[in-house]
SEBANU-270651 format. One line per 8 residues: number of its first residue (from 1); for each residue x, y, z of C-alpha. Coordinates in steps of 0.02 Angstrom, whole numbers, always signed. Example, Ala and Ser with C-alpha at 12.3 -4.5 7.8 and 13.67 -1.06 7.14 Angstrom:
% SEBANU-270651
1 = +615 -225 +390  +684 -53 +357
This chain:
% SEBANU-270651
1 = -3650 -395 -2905  -3830 -342 -2931  -3886 -237 -3076  -3966 -68 -3054  -4144 -69 -3127  -4140 +122 -3138  -3986 +119 -3249  -4017 +200 -3416
9 = -4002 +88 -3568  -3933 +228 -3674  -3875 +404 -3647  -3939 +478 -3809  -4033 +644 -3812  -4204 +562 -3829  -4203 +503 -3648  -4182 +683 -3589
17 = -4349 +726 -3671  -4447 +589 -3581  -4596 +592 -3554  -4619 +728 -3687  -4557 +610 -3822  -4699 +487 -3792  -4847 +479 -3909  -5023 +502 -3842
25 = -5056 +316 -3867  -4897 +267 -3773  -4950 +377 -3628  -5124 +299 -3629  -5051 +124 -3626  -4926 +163 -3488  -5068 +232 -3383  -5176 +78 -3418
33 = -5029 -35 -3373  -5002 +63 -3212  -5186 +45 -3168  -5210 -138 -3213  -5036 -206 -3175  -5024 -327 -3322  -5013 -319 -3510  -5174 -420 -3517
41 = -5268 -297 -3406  -5200 -147 -3500  -5243 -229 -3666  -5424 -253 -3613  -5434 -73 -3553  -5373 +0 -3718  -5450 -132 -3833  -5286 -198 -3903
49 = -5197 -365 -3899  -5071 -405 -3763  -4935 -412 -3895  -4976 -237 -3957  -4973 -170 -3779  -4804 -255 -3753  -4739 -172 -3912  -4796 +0 -3853
57 = -4718 -27 -3681  -4556 -86 -3762  -4548 +71 -3870  -4584 +181 -3719  -4449 +92 -3616  -4324 +127 -3755  -4373 +311 -3758  -4358 +320 -3568
65 = -4192 +229 -3571  -4245 +95 -3446  -4249 -94 -3452  -4396 -136 -3339  -4580 -96 -3369  -4606 -60 -3184  -4465 +68 -3188  -4545 +147 -3343
73 = -4710 +167 -3251  -4626 +236 -3094  -4524 +361 -3194  -4675 +412 -3299  -4782 +441 -3145  -4646 +538 -3053  -4609 +650 -3202  -4790 +683 -3250
81 = -4838 +724 -3070  -4690 +843 -3056  -4744 +937 -3213
């Protein structure tokens, strides 16, 4: 039995508001992570530590209701391009 990476972690109302519930900084970091592909690369791009970038990505994943950072980026890009 394989797990579904697109499965939502929670079904609370906050996930319905994604990506609108993200802060400007979370959006900036998701975009840097999408561009550079690693926390280290994103951290250099936004002048933060890798740990801080990881914390922002973790918070954004929770808001999006996903478990994987790659899924977060994919969902963010799909939903921002559709808007």
